[in-house]
N, CA, C and O atoms as a GROMACS GRO file, in nm:
protein
  176
    1UNK      N    1  -1.249   4.948   1.313
    1UNK     CA    2  -1.342   5.050   1.265
    1UNK      C    3  -1.306   5.186   1.326
    1UNK      O    4  -1.285   5.285   1.255
    2UNK      N    5  -1.300   5.187   1.454
    2UNK     CA    6  -1.273   5.314   1.521
    2UNK      C    7  -1.134   5.367   1.485
    2UNK      O    8  -1.116   5.486   1.459
    3UNK      N    9  -1.038   5.278   1.482
    3UNK     CA   10  -0.901   5.321   1.450
    3UNK      C   11  -0.891   5.369   1.306
    3UNK      O   12  -0.820   5.465   1.276
    4UNK      N   13  -0.961   5.301   1.219
    4UNK     CA   14  -0.960   5.346   1.079
    4UNK      C   15  -1.017   5.486   1.068
    4UNK      O   16  -0.966   5.570   0.993
    5UNK      N   17  -1.122   5.511   1.142
    5UNK     CA   18  -1.184   5.643   1.139
    5UNK      C   19  -1.085   5.748   1.191
    5UNK      O   20  -1.070   5.855   1.133
    6UNK      N   21  -1.020   5.713   1.300
    6UNK     CA   22  -0.921   5.806   1.358
    6UNK      C   23  -0.812   5.836   1.256
    6UNK      O   24  -0.777   5.952   1.232
    7UNK      N   25  -0.759   5.732   1.198
    7UNK     CA   26  -0.650   5.750   1.102
    7UNK      C   27  -0.698   5.834   0.983
    7UNK      O   28  -0.626   5.921   0.935
    8UNK      N   29  -0.817   5.806   0.937
    8UNK     CA   30  -0.871   5.882   0.824
    8UNK      C   31  -0.884   6.030   0.860
    8UNK      O   32  -0.845   6.117   0.783
    9UNK      N   33  -0.938   6.057   0.978
    9UNK     CA   34  -0.951   6.196   1.022
    9UNK      C   35  -0.814   6.262   1.030
    9UNK      O   36  -0.796   6.375   0.984
   10UNK      N   37  -0.720   6.192   1.087
   10UNK     CA   38  -0.586   6.247   1.100
   10UNK      C   39  -0.526   6.278   0.964
   10UNK      O   40  -0.469   6.385   0.943
   11UNK      N   41  -0.538   6.185   0.871
   11UNK     CA   42  -0.479   6.205   0.738
   11UNK      C   43  -0.544   6.321   0.666
   11UNK      O   44  -0.476   6.403   0.603
   12UNK      N   45  -0.675   6.329   0.674
   12UNK     CA   46  -0.743   6.439   0.605
   12UNK      C   47  -0.703   6.572   0.668
   12UNK      O   48  -0.685   6.671   0.597
   13UNK      N   49  -0.690   6.576   0.799
   13UNK     CA   50  -0.649   6.700   0.865
   13UNK      C   51  -0.509   6.739   0.824
   13UNK      O   52  -0.483   6.855   0.794
   14UNK      N   53  -0.419   6.642   0.823
   14UNK     CA   54  -0.281   6.674   0.787
   14UNK      C   55  -0.274   6.720   0.641
   14UNK      O   56  -0.198   6.810   0.607
   15UNK      N   57  -0.353   6.658   0.556
   15UNK     CA   58  -0.357   6.702   0.416
   15UNK      C   59  -0.408   6.845   0.407
   15UNK      O   60  -0.358   6.925   0.329
   16UNK      N   61  -0.509   6.874   0.488
   16UNK     CA   62  -0.564   7.009   0.486
   16UNK      C   63  -0.461   7.110   0.534
   16UNK      O   64  -0.444   7.215   0.472
   17UNK      N   65  -0.393   7.079   0.641
   17UNK     CA   66  -0.292   7.173   0.691
   17UNK      C   67  -0.180   7.189   0.588
   17UNK      O   68  -0.131   7.300   0.566
   18UNK      N   69  -0.141   7.080   0.526
   18UNK     CA   70  -0.037   7.088   0.424
   18UNK      C   71  -0.084   7.178   0.310
   18UNK      O   72  -0.007   7.261   0.260
   19UNK      N   73  -0.208   7.161   0.269
   19UNK     CA   74  -0.263   7.242   0.161
   19UNK      C   75  -0.264   7.389   0.200
   19UNK      O   76  -0.226   7.475   0.121
   20UNK      N   77  -0.307   7.417   0.323
   20UNK     CA   78  -0.310   7.556   0.369
   20UNK      C   79  -0.170   7.615   0.376
   20UNK      O   80  -0.148   7.730   0.337
   21UNK      N   81  -0.077   7.538   0.424
   21UNK     CA   82   0.061   7.587   0.431
   21UNK      C   83   0.114   7.618   0.292
   21UNK      O   84   0.177   7.721   0.270
   22UNK      N   85   0.087   7.527   0.200
   22UNK     CA   86   0.133   7.548   0.062
   22UNK      C   87   0.070   7.677   0.006
   22UNK      O   88   0.138   7.757  -0.060
   23UNK      N   89  -0.058   7.694   0.032
   23UNK     CA   90  -0.128   7.812  -0.017
   23UNK      C   91  -0.065   7.939   0.040
   23UNK      O   92  -0.039   8.036  -0.031
   24UNK      N   93  -0.040   7.936   0.171
   24UNK     CA   94   0.021   8.052   0.235
   24UNK      C   95   0.158   8.080   0.177
   24UNK      O   96   0.194   8.195   0.152
   25UNK      N   97   0.235   7.975   0.157
   25UNK     CA   98   0.369   7.992   0.102
   25UNK      C   99   0.362   8.053  -0.038
   25UNK      O  100   0.439   8.143  -0.071
   26UNK      N  101   0.272   8.002  -0.118
   26UNK     CA  102   0.258   8.055  -0.254
   26UNK      C  103   0.220   8.203  -0.250
   26UNK      O  104   0.276   8.284  -0.324
   27UNK      N  105   0.126   8.237  -0.166
   27UNK     CA  106   0.085   8.376  -0.154
   27UNK      C  107   0.203   8.462  -0.110
   27UNK      O  108   0.226   8.571  -0.162
   28UNK      N  109   0.277   8.410  -0.013
   28UNK     CA  110   0.392   8.484   0.039
   28UNK      C  111   0.496   8.507  -0.071
   28UNK      O  112   0.548   8.618  -0.086
   29UNK      N  113   0.526   8.402  -0.147
   29UNK     CA  114   0.625   8.416  -0.253
   29UNK      C  115   0.576   8.512  -0.361
   29UNK      O  116   0.655   8.591  -0.414
   30UNK      N  117   0.449   8.506  -0.394
   30UNK     CA  118   0.395   8.598  -0.493
   30UNK      C  119   0.410   8.742  -0.446
   30UNK      O  120   0.443   8.831  -0.524
   31UNK      N  121   0.383   8.762  -0.317
   31UNK     CA  122   0.395   8.897  -0.263
   31UNK      C  123   0.540   8.944  -0.270
   31UNK      O  124   0.568   9.057  -0.309
   32UNK      N  125   0.631   8.855  -0.233
   32UNK     CA  126   0.773   8.890  -0.239
   32UNK      C  127   0.814   8.927  -0.380
   32UNK      O  128   0.877   9.030  -0.404
   33UNK      N  129   0.776   8.842  -0.474
   33UNK     CA  130   0.812   8.867  -0.613
   33UNK      C  131   0.751   8.999  -0.661
   33UNK      O  132   0.817   9.076  -0.730
   34UNK      N  133   0.628   9.024  -0.624
   34UNK     CA  134   0.562   9.148  -0.665
   34UNK      C  135   0.636   9.268  -0.609
   34UNK      O  136   0.662   9.365  -0.680
   35UNK      N  137   0.670   9.262  -0.480
   35UNK     CA  138   0.744   9.372  -0.419
   35UNK      C  139   0.878   9.392  -0.489
   35UNK      O  140   0.917   9.505  -0.518
   36UNK      N  141   0.946   9.284  -0.515
   36UNK     CA  142   1.076   9.293  -0.579
   36UNK      C  143   1.064   9.355  -0.718
   36UNK      O  144   1.142   9.442  -0.755
   37UNK      N  145   0.964   9.311  -0.793
   37UNK     CA  146   0.947   9.363  -0.929
   37UNK      C  147   0.913   9.511  -0.928
   37UNK      O  148   0.965   9.588  -1.008
   38UNK      N  149   0.825   9.550  -0.838
   38UNK     CA  150   0.787   9.691  -0.833
   38UNK      C  151   0.906   9.778  -0.792
   38UNK      O  152   0.923   9.888  -0.844
   39UNK      N  153   0.988   9.728  -0.699
   39UNK     CA  154   1.106   9.805  -0.658
   39UNK      C  155   1.205   9.818  -0.773
   39UNK      O  156   1.259   9.926  -0.797
   40UNK      N  157   1.228   9.709  -0.843
   40UNK     CA  158   1.324   9.714  -0.952
   40UNK      C  159   1.272   9.804  -1.065
   40UNK      O  160   1.352   9.868  -1.134
   41UNK      N  161   1.143   9.810  -1.082
   41UNK     CA  162   1.088   9.899  -1.184
   41UNK      C  163   1.112  10.045  -1.145
   41UNK      O  164   1.139  10.129  -1.231
   42UNK      N  165   1.101  10.074  -1.018
   42UNK     CA  166   1.122  10.212  -0.974
   42UNK      C  167   1.266  10.256  -0.997
   42UNK      O  168   1.293  10.372  -1.026
   43UNK      N  169   1.358  10.163  -0.985
   43UNK     CA  170   1.498  10.199  -0.999
   43UNK      C  171   1.532  10.229  -1.144
   43UNK      O  172   1.621  10.311  -1.171
   44UNK      N  173   1.466  10.166  -1.235
   44UNK     CA  174   1.500  10.182  -1.376
   44UNK      C  175   1.463  10.322  -1.426
   44UNK      O  176   1.485  10.353  -1.543
   0.00000   0.00000   0.00000
């Protein structure tokens, strides 16, 4: 019982961190792409 609870907590936490990391990465890539697009537009 106790170990199952521990494992469940651990898995949910790791899933949450993974989700947050993915979210941050997506935001970061969007920002990069936005910056790149705006720069390339200025050059044209």
